[in-house]
TORLUMMAR-606519 format. One record per residue (C-alpha): x negated, y negated, z negated. Coordinates in steps of 0.1 Angstrom, whole numbers, plus 5000, padded with zeros to 4 digits. Layout:
- X/Y/Z
...
! end
This chain:
- 0991/7929/7335
- 1008/7955/7314
- 1032/7963/7342
- 1004/7967/7367
- 0986/7990/7343
- 1017/8012/7337
- 1023/8017/7375
- 0987/8028/7382
- 0987/8050/7351
- 1019/8067/7361
- 1008/8071/7397
- 0971/8078/7390
- 0966/8103/7417
- 0981/8080/7443
- 0960/8051/7430
- 0928/8071/7433
- 0938/8083/7468
- 0945/8048/7480
- 0911/8035/7469
- 0893/8064/7485
- 0912/8060/7517
- 0903/8023/7517
- 0867/8031/7512
- 0867/8057/7540
- 0887/8035/7564
- 0868/8003/7560
- 0835/8021/7559
- 0843/8039/7591
- 0854/8007/7609
- 0821/7991/7598
- 0801/8020/7612
- 0819/8019/7645
- 0817/7981/7648
- 0781/7977/7638
- 0765/7947/7622
- 0764/7912/7637
- 0746/7890/7612
- 0732/7856/7621
- 0705/7836/7602
- 0714/7803/7619
- 0699/7775/7597
- 0705/7749/7623
- 0728/7721/7612
- 0746/7703/7640
- 0739/7666/7640
- 0704/7668/7625
- 0673/7658/7644
- 0661/7694/7646
- 0695/7705/7657
- 0696/7680/7685
- 0661/7691/7696
- 0672/7728/7697
- 0704/7720/7717
- 0684/7698/7742
- 0658/7725/7747
- 0684/7752/7752
- 0702/7730/7779
- 0670/7720/7797
- 0650/7752/7794
- 0673/7782/7794
- 0644/7806/7798
- 0630/7797/7764
- 0660/7813/7746
- 0644/7846/7737
- 0624/7854/7705
- 0587/7849/7707
- 0563/7871/7688
- 0526/7874/7687
- 0500/7902/7690
- 0468/7893/7672
- 0435/7911/7674
- 0403/7905/7656
- 0368/7919/7656
- 0341/7914/7630
- 0313/7921/7654
- 0308/7907/7689
- 0336/7888/7707
- 0371/7895/7718
- 0360/7886/7753
- 0337/7917/7753
- 0344/7943/7780
- 0350/7970/7754
- 0377/7949/7738
- 0394/7939/7770
- 0395/7975/7782
- 0416/7984/7752
- 0437/7952/7749
- 0444/7947/7787
- 0462/7980/7793
- 0481/7977/7760
- 0494/7943/7770
- 0505/7957/7804
- 0523/7985/7786
- 0540/7960/7763
- 0552/7940/7793
- 0571/7971/7805
- 0588/7978/7772
- 0626/7974/7771
- 0638/7940/7761
- 0605/7922/7768
- 0608/7893/7792
- 0571/7882/7794
- 0537/7886/7779
- 0511/7858/7779
- 0476/7871/7777
- 0445/7850/7765
- 0424/7866/7793
- 0423/7846/7825
- 0434/7810/7830
- 0470/7814/7822
- 0469/7805/7785
- 0438/7785/7774
- 0434/7781/7737
- 0445/7816/7727
- 0409/7826/7718
- 0394/7812/7686
- 0363/7790/7687
- 0341/7817/7671
- 0354/7842/7697
- 0364/7868/7672
- 0402/7863/7672
- 0427/7861/7700
- 0464/7864/7704
- 0490/7871/7731
- 0526/7859/7730
- 0555/7883/7737
- 0588/7868/7747
- 0619/7890/7743
- 0650/7884/7764
- 0672/7880/7733
- 0669/7862/7700
- 0657/7882/7670
- 0692/7888/7656
- 0702/7905/7689
- 0671/7926/7693
- 0675/7963/7684
- 0651/7975/7657
- 0640/8003/7681
- 0627/7978/7706
- 0607/7959/7680
- 0593/7991/7666
- 0582/8001/7701
- 0563/7969/7704
- 0546/7975/7670
- 0537/8011/7678
- 0523/8002/7713
- 0502/7973/7701
- 0489/7992/7670
- 0477/8021/7691
- 0451/7998/7707
- 0433/7993/7673
- 0401/8010/7663
- 0377/8009/7634
- 0361/7978/7648
- 0392/7962/7663
- 0421/7951/7641
- 0454/7946/7658
- 0483/7930/7639
- 0517/7915/7649
- 0538/7886/7637
- 0572/7871/7646
- 0609/7875/7637
- 0614/7906/7658
- 0584/7923/7643
- 0598/7914/7608
- 0628/7936/7616
- 0605/7967/7614
- 0594/7957/7578
- 0628/7956/7563
- 0631/7984/7536
- 0652/8013/7545
- 0676/8032/7522
- 0690/8019/7490
- 0663/8025/7464
- 0669/7993/7445
- 0706/8001/7441
- 0700/8037/7431
- 0675/8026/7404
- 0699/7999/7390
- 0728/8023/7389
- 0707/8050/7372
- 0696/8026/7345
- 0732/8014/7340
- 0743/8051/7336
- 0717/8057/7309
- 0728/8025/7290
- 0765/8034/7293
- 0759/8069/7280
- 0739/8056/7250
- 0767/8031/7243
- 0796/8055/7246
- 0781/8090/7239
- 0806/8103/7265
- 0795/8114/7300
- 0830/8109/7314
- 0834/8074/7299
- 0799/8063/7311
- 0806/8074/7347
- 0839/8055/7351
- 0824/8020/7352
- 0799/8032/7377
- 0825/8050/7399
- 0848/8019/7398
- 0819/7996/7408
- 0806/8018/7435
- 0840/8022/7452
- 0848/7985/7451
- 0813/7975/7462
- 0813/8001/7490
- 0845/7986/7504
- 0832/7951/7501
- 0799/7960/7518
- 0817/7974/7547
- 0841/7944/7548
- 0811/7921/7549
- 0798/7940/7579
- 0831/7934/7597
- 0832/7898/7586
- 0800/7892/7605
- 0819/7897/7638
- 0843/7868/7631
- 0821/7842/7614
- 0784/7834/7607
- 0772/7858/7580
- 0735/7859/7569
- 0717/7892/7570
- 0711/7891/7532
- 0748/7886/7524
- 0757/7923/7521
- 0727/7929/7498
- 0736/7898/7478
- 0772/7910/7476
- 0761/7944/7464
- 0738/7928/7438
- 0766/7907/7424
- 0792/7934/7428
- 0773/7961/7410
- 0764/7938/7381
- 0799/7923/7375
- 0818/7955/7385
- 0800/7977/7360
- 0803/7950/7333
- 0840/7943/7338
- 0848/7981/7337
- 0826/7983/7305
- 0847/7957/7287
- 0879/7975/7296
- 0866/8010/7287
- 0853/7996/7254
- 0888/7982/7246
- 0904/8015/7257
- 0881/8035/7234
- 0890/8013/7204
- 0927/8020/7211
- 0921/8057/7211
- 0903/8055/7178
- 0932/8035/7163
- 0955/8064/7172
- 0971/8052/7204
- 0979/8077/7231
- 0958/8078/7263
- 0984/8059/7284
- 0992/8034/7258
- 0955/8027/7250
- 0947/8022/7288
- 0977/7999/7292
- 0967/7978/7261
- 0931/7976/7274
- 0943/7962/7307
- 0969/7939/7291
- 0943/7924/7268
- 0907/7927/7281
- 0920/7930/7316
- 0933/7894/7313
- 0898/7882/7305
- 0883/7902/7334
- 0907/7886/7358
- 0900/7852/7344
- 0862/7857/7345
- 0864/7870/7380
- 0884/7839/7390
- 0857/7816/7376
- 0830/7835/7396
- 0850/7832/7428
- 0856/7795/7422
- 0819/7789/7417
- 0811/7809/7448
- 0838/7793/7470
- 0824/7759/7459
- 0798/7764/7486
- 0826/7757/7511
- 0824/7720/7500
- 0791/7717/7517
- 0807/7726/7551
- 0777/7745/7563
- 0786/7776/7584
- 0756/7795/7572
- 0767/7792/7536
- 0804/7797/7543
- 0798/7833/7553
- 0777/7839/7522
- 0804/7824/7499
- 0833/7843/7514
- 0813/7876/7514
- 0803/7873/7478
- 0838/7863/7467
- 0853/7892/7486
- 0830/7915/7465
- 0840/7900/7432
- 0877/7901/7441
- 0875/7938/7449
- 0856/7946/7417
- 0882/7928/7396
- 0910/7946/7415
- 0894/7980/7410
- 0888/7972/7373
- 0925/7966/7366
- 0940/7992/7389
- 0916/8021/7397
- 0900/8021/7363
- 0932/8027/7342
- 0941/8055/7366
- 0908/8071/7360
- 0911/8066/7322
- 0944/8084/7322
- 0928/8112/7342
- 0900/8119/7317
- 0922/8116/7287
- 0906/8119/7253
- 0872/8126/7269
- 0867/8089/7269
- 0855/8095/7233
- 0825/8116/7225
- 0829/8150/7209
- 0818/8136/7176
- 0844/8108/7178
- 0872/8132/7189
- 0863/8155/7160
- 0863/8127/7135
- 0897/8115/7148
- 0912/8149/7144
- 0898/8154/7109
- 0903/8120/7094
- 0929/8104/7116
- 0927/8068/7129
- 0902/8046/7111
- 0898/8008/7114
- 0867/8000/7134
- 0851/7972/7114
- 0822/7952/7127
- 0792/7965/7107
- 0755/7970/7112
- 0732/7945/7129
- 0760/7927/7148
- 0777/7918/7115
- 0745/7908/7098
- 0735/7887/7127
- 0768/7869/7128
- 0765/7861/7091
- 0729/7850/7096
- 0739/7825/7123
- 0767/7812/7101
- 0741/7805/7073
- 0715/7788/7095
- 0733/7771/7124
- 0711/7740/7126
- 0678/7759/7126
- 0689/7786/7151
- 0706/7761/7174
- 0674/7740/7175
- 0652/7770/7183
- 0675/7781/7211
- 0676/7746/7226
- 0638/7744/7226
- 0634/7778/7243
- 0658/7768/7270
- 0642/7734/7275
- 0607/7749/7278
- 0618/7775/7303
- 0636/7748/7324
- 0605/7725/7327
- 0591/7742/7359
- 0624/7732/7376
- 0611/7696/7377
- 0584/7706/7403
- 0609/7725/7425
- 0598/7723/7462
- 0622/7733/7489
- 0607/7745/7521
- 0602/7774/7545
- 0586/7804/7530
- 0572/7822/7561
- 0554/7854/7569
- 0524/7841/7551
- 0543/7848/7519
- 0549/7885/7528
- 0531/7912/7509
- 0494/7915/7517
- 0498/7949/7533
- 0525/7938/7558
- 0513/7935/7594
- 0532/7901/7597
- 0512/7888/7567
- 0479/7900/7582
- 0487/7885/7616
- 0496/7852/7599
- 0463/7852/7580
- 0442/7861/7611
- 0458/7832/7631
- 0453/7808/7602
- 0417/7817/7598
- 0409/7817/7636
- 0430/7787/7648
- 0440/7767/7617
- 0471/7770/7594
- 0493/7749/7617
- 0493/7774/7645
- 0518/7795/7625
- 0544/7767/7626
- 0540/7743/7655
- 0564/7714/7659
- 0584/7711/7691
- 0591/7676/7705
- 0619/7676/7730
- 0628/7646/7751
- 0657/7636/7772
- 0646/7615/7802
- 0664/7589/7823
- 0642/7572/7849
- 0605/7567/7856
- 0599/7544/7826
- 0609/7572/7803
- 0585/7596/7820
- 0556/7571/7818
- 0562/7566/7781
- 0564/7603/7775
- 0531/7609/7793
- 0514/7584/7770
- 0529/7601/7739
- 0503/7629/7736
- 0475/7604/7731
- 0493/7587/7703
- 0501/7621/7687
- 0465/7632/7689
- 0454/7602/7669
- 0481/7607/7642
- 0470/7619/7608
- 0478/7655/7602
- 0478/7666/7639
- 0454/7693/7649
- 0462/7695/7686
- 0488/7685/7712
- 0499/7705/7742
- 0505/7689/7777
- 0540/7677/7785
- 0562/7704/7802
- 0591/7692/7824
- 0621/7712/7835
- 0630/7716/7871
- 0654/7687/7873
- 0630/7664/7854
- 0656/7652/7829
- 0642/7672/7799
- 0607/7678/7787
- 0589/7692/7756
- 0555/7693/7741
- 0540/7712/7711
- 0523/7696/7682
- 0501/7718/7660
- 0497/7704/7625
- 0465/7708/7605
- 0485/7722/7576
- 0506/7753/7571
- 0543/7753/7578
- 0553/7754/7542
- 0529/7727/7531
- 0542/7693/7519
- 0516/7677/7543
- 0535/7692/7572
- 0568/7678/7560
- 0551/7644/7556
- 0539/7647/7592
- 0574/7653/7604
- 0586/7622/7586
- 0556/7602/7600
- 0564/7613/7636
- 0601/7604/7633
- 0597/7571/7615
- 0565/7556/7630
- 0549/7574/7660
- 0579/7583/7681
- 0599/7550/7677
- 0568/7531/7688
- 0566/7552/7720
- 0603/7548/7727
- 0602/7510/7724
- 0614/7493/7756
- 0627/7525/7772
- 0657/7548/7770
- 0634/7577/7760
- 0649/7599/7733
- 0625/7622/7716
- 0636/7647/7689
- 0613/7666/7665
- 0622/7703/7661
- 0604/7735/7650
- 0606/7757/7619
- 0594/7731/7594
- 0615/7703/7608
- 0647/7725/7608
- 0641/7736/7572
- 0634/7701/7561
- 0666/7689/7577
- 0685/7718/7561
- 0671/7710/7527
- 0679/7673/7531
- 0715/7681/7539
- 0718/7704/7509
- 0701/7682/7484
- 0723/7653/7495
- 0754/7673/7489
- 0742/7691/7458
- 0755/7666/7432
- 0790/7668/7448
- 0789/7705/7449
- 0777/7710/7413
- 0802/7684/7401
- 0830/7701/7418
- 0821/7736/7405
- 0816/7723/7369
- 0849/7704/7370
- 0869/7733/7383
- 0853/7757/7357
- 0860/7732/7329
- 0896/7729/7341
- 0902/7766/7339
- 0887/7768/7304
- 0908/7739/7293
- 0939/7756/7305
- 0929/7789/7289
- 0916/7778/7255
- 0936/7746/7250
- 0905/7727/7239
- 0884/7698/7250
- 0852/7711/7232
- 0851/7746/7246
- 0849/7736/7283
- 0824/7708/7276
- 0801/7732/7257
- 0805/7758/7284
- 0794/7734/7311
- 0763/7724/7292
- 0754/7760/7284
- 0759/7770/7320
- 0737/7742/7333
- 0711/7751/7307
- 0711/7788/7319
- 0708/7777/7356
- 0680/7753/7348
- 0660/7778/7328
- 0665/7805/7355
- 0653/7781/7382
- 0623/7774/7360
- 0614/7811/7360
- 0619/7814/7397
- 0596/7784/7403
- 0569/7798/7381
- 0570/7832/7398
- 0576/7824/7435
- 0564/7788/7439
- 0535/7788/7414
- 0527/7825/7421
- 0526/7837/7385
- 0526/7875/7391
- 0543/7874/7425
- 0515/7895/7442
- 0516/7920/7413
- 0553/7924/7418
- 0548/7930/7455
- 0566/7898/7464
- 0537/7882/7484
- 0519/7850/7478
- 0533/7818/7463
- 0553/7795/7484
- 0582/7770/7484
- 0618/7779/7475
- 0642/7785/7503
- 0664/7755/7510
- 0697/7774/7507
- 0687/7792/7475
- 0696/7765/7450
- 0732/7763/7462
- 0738/7800/7462
- 0720/7804/7429
- 0740/7776/7413
- 0773/7792/7425
- 0764/7827/7413
- 0747/7818/7381
- 0774/7794/7371
- 0801/7820/7377
- 0782/7847/7358
- 0775/7824/7329
- 0812/7818/7326
- 0818/7856/7321
- 0801/7859/7287
- 0816/7826/7277
- 0851/7839/7284
- 0846/7873/7267
- 0830/7857/7236
- 0853/7828/7231
- 0884/7847/7240
- 0879/7869/7210
- 0871/7839/7188
- 0903/7822/7202
- 0923/7853/7195
- 0912/7852/7158
- 0917/7814/7156
- 0953/7818/7168
- 0959/7845/7142
- 0942/7828/7112
- 0935/7791/7120
- 0901/7796/7103
- 0872/7784/7125
- 0844/7800/7104
- 0862/7833/7104
- 0870/7830/7141
- 0834/7824/7151
- 0821/7850/7127
- 0845/7877/7139
- 0842/7868/7176
- 0804/7871/7175
- 0803/7902/7153
- 0829/7921/7174
- 0817/7911/7209
- 0779/7908/7205
- 0773/7945/7209
- 0793/7950/7240
- 0780/7917/7255
- 0744/7928/7248
- 0751/7962/7264
- 0767/7945/7294
- 0738/7922/7297
- 0712/7950/7296
- 0732/7967/7324
- 0734/7936/7345
- 0697/7927/7339
- 0687/7963/7350
- 0708/7961/7381
- 0695/7927/7391
- 0658/7935/7384
- 0661/7967/7404
- 0666/7945/7435
- 0630/7933/7432
- 0623/7968/7447
- 0642/7958/7478
- 0610/7943/7493
- 0630/7913/7505
- 0616/7880/7491
- 0650/7862/7492
- 0668/7891/7475
- 0640/7894/7449
- 0645/7857/7442
- 0681/7863/7435
- 0674/7894/7414
- 0649/7877/7391
- 0670/7845/7389
- 0702/7864/7380
- 0684/7887/7356
- 0667/7858/7338
- 0700/7838/7336
- 0719/7868/7322
- 0692/7875/7296
- 0690/7839/7284
- 0728/7836/7285
- 0735/7868/7265
- 0706/7868/7240
- 0699/7830/7235
- 0731/7811/7244
- 0761/7832/7236
- 0747/7850/7206
- 0728/7821/7191
- 0733/7785/7205
- 0771/7787/7212
- 0781/7802/7178
- 0757/7778/7160
- 0773/7748/7177
- 0808/7761/7170
- 0800/7765/7133
- 0787/7729/7132
- 0817/7715/7150
- 0842/7733/7129
- 0879/7728/7137
- 0869/7702/7164
- 0862/7732/7187
- 0899/7737/7192
- 0910/7701/7193
- 0934/7690/7221
- 0954/7658/7222
- 0991/7666/7218
- 1001/7646/7248
- 0977/7666/7269
- 0989/7699/7254
- 1025/7691/7264
- 1017/7685/7301
- 0991/7712/7307
- 1004/7745/7321
- 0996/7776/7301
- 0972/7803/7313
- 0971/7830/7286
- 0941/7853/7283
- 0947/7863/7247
- 0971/7892/7237
- 1007/7880/7236
- 1011/7888/7199
- 0983/7862/7191
- 1003/7835/7209
- 1034/7845/7190
- 1015/7843/7157
- 1001/7809/7166
- 1035/7795/7176
- 1051/7808/7144
- 1023/7794/7122
- 1026/7760/7140
- 1063/7758/7131
- 1056/7760/7093
- 1042/7727/7082
- 1013/7728/7059
- 1009/7765/7060
- 0974/7777/7051
- 0958/7809/7062
- 0944/7829/7033
- 0919/7857/7036
- 0932/7892/7027
- 0923/7901/6992
- 0927/7939/6994
- 0895/7957/6989
- 0901/7977/7020
- 0898/7946/7042
- 0869/7930/7026
- 0843/7931/7054
- 0823/7907/7075
- 0855/7893/7089
- 0867/7880/7055
- 0835/7872/7037
- 0816/7841/7048
- 0780/7845/7057
! end
């Protein structure tokens, strides 16, 4: 690490130029290539996946995205001449819009059932030639503008569907700007130097900018979800600013000790930079753990987020030292520079609240540990009621046209109309056709079914489908139970004695299948991530206890964060006030991504806290002193880093995207609990209680394990030297100059 730092410090202008060229080059390529995201939740081999594949083969004309135009009048009927005179020409105009393949109007005999029983609500279906991912936003916006123009004071016109949702995605980067602005303020308050406070932000922005563009390009070679770039930016800004903060803090300590600018920067990278690389590696391992699930949708997310973390780590140990050497002594505030010139280097002792808190934890480890454990357990309780399912446009903010269209359809036609089930059958002979013709009657008599459409056959007669409208909403557990009832009871009875093969598809069915696959693989995934993380900590800290405590703490942080997400998004505690729409289930893919990200981020603070304790342990062999010093010296920077990361994550609630808001709140909650409850309270309390057992490792295991060093080399030399002197005891310094919190027990 020291050699890398020296090269980039000596060639600082070249280093900055290389990073700027990379940002411009990759960004330009992304602009020219454009985006190619795909939200494909279908899992090959599932029932819903087979239904989709069979429908695509048998009915190629049904491949385009279908949206709805809904109109409602409080007075009179939608069949009134005045209403038809406004809606009819509008639908004709919509049919002529670019990208529109067909429009099915409720007026006439073409589409019975598209007018509500009370006659006040009606809807038309608009079928595009392409799927939503391939529809330009301009075409969707033209549909919205054309339809909305037909509305009057007495006639409400709203639109729903995937293509229409494209027009509601927030523009600009308000969330990122707010997060960065708050981070800049916190950094300035922590450093007192404008130059020093801008370096972590500049480093993070450059690396995240390159990663964002790289993710855009990645979408052209593999399946990448449309929220992956925003998720990568969310993670990258948080960890990027934090990693740079830790290195800049170490650099500033070196300057105050009298080191030169180049030497201080080199030392910072050689010491704290090791912890940064190690922490980044744990985050990437946790993210890449998603590859174990072998789901193409999650593979792209995992690689995109990992790419962002790798680039932020690379920028922290290459670009940042170059920038530190460029600003020179301005990394210190004017007051600090003046004090250094007048009084010379002074030892920076842990004093103030951090020192007092460290001593307080040492005096009351049992009480504080119990309080922290109770807090985490209470916050994790809502996780027990976690319900995975499809959050649809009914969960959008109340002001959104997609939400209003959803509500109008639910009120006029029943909640199930927003998420019908599609039953697709492969036919082989007359017996199959007779059995299929009898199926609608059996479906109509099934509990939970509101209506059943007639059977539609393709031209060759080997494929058919029918639509089942549930009497419950798409995200309801009742709808999921109906899917199971159809698959396990109703359809097998209809298939008996024939070769008929009927598959249940549709939004709810596909999400249920997706959730089932994920839940089934989740134990393997979590086990693999925990095992790999523990292995890294075992190699780094040469201890059995440290990795086991880290695993428990990380699982506690994840569980508590899930509890908060469930309370806000599933139970609806304040979701409308936050502009996040109504309550609804948690997305099926969210647990996997959140476990990966949260487990990786939780490791960060564990590494930075325990690495300082380990450094002191290697130098002194005194566990009480090691825990006390590690907490006193790192708690302030960890808390500052946590405030920055929390601010960045919470700012993404402003994105207006429900999924990104879930990530933002979950990550902010996990970081807050990790920094202010676990790492500064529960972890040190447990380490005081365990004493020297924290650092125990069987000698046989110590001999065969390879060494991964994240502590300064001089600490390892001191430890090895001490180990060679049998019976040597470490005594605390007795000079009055050194009697501070590091030497006096709490």
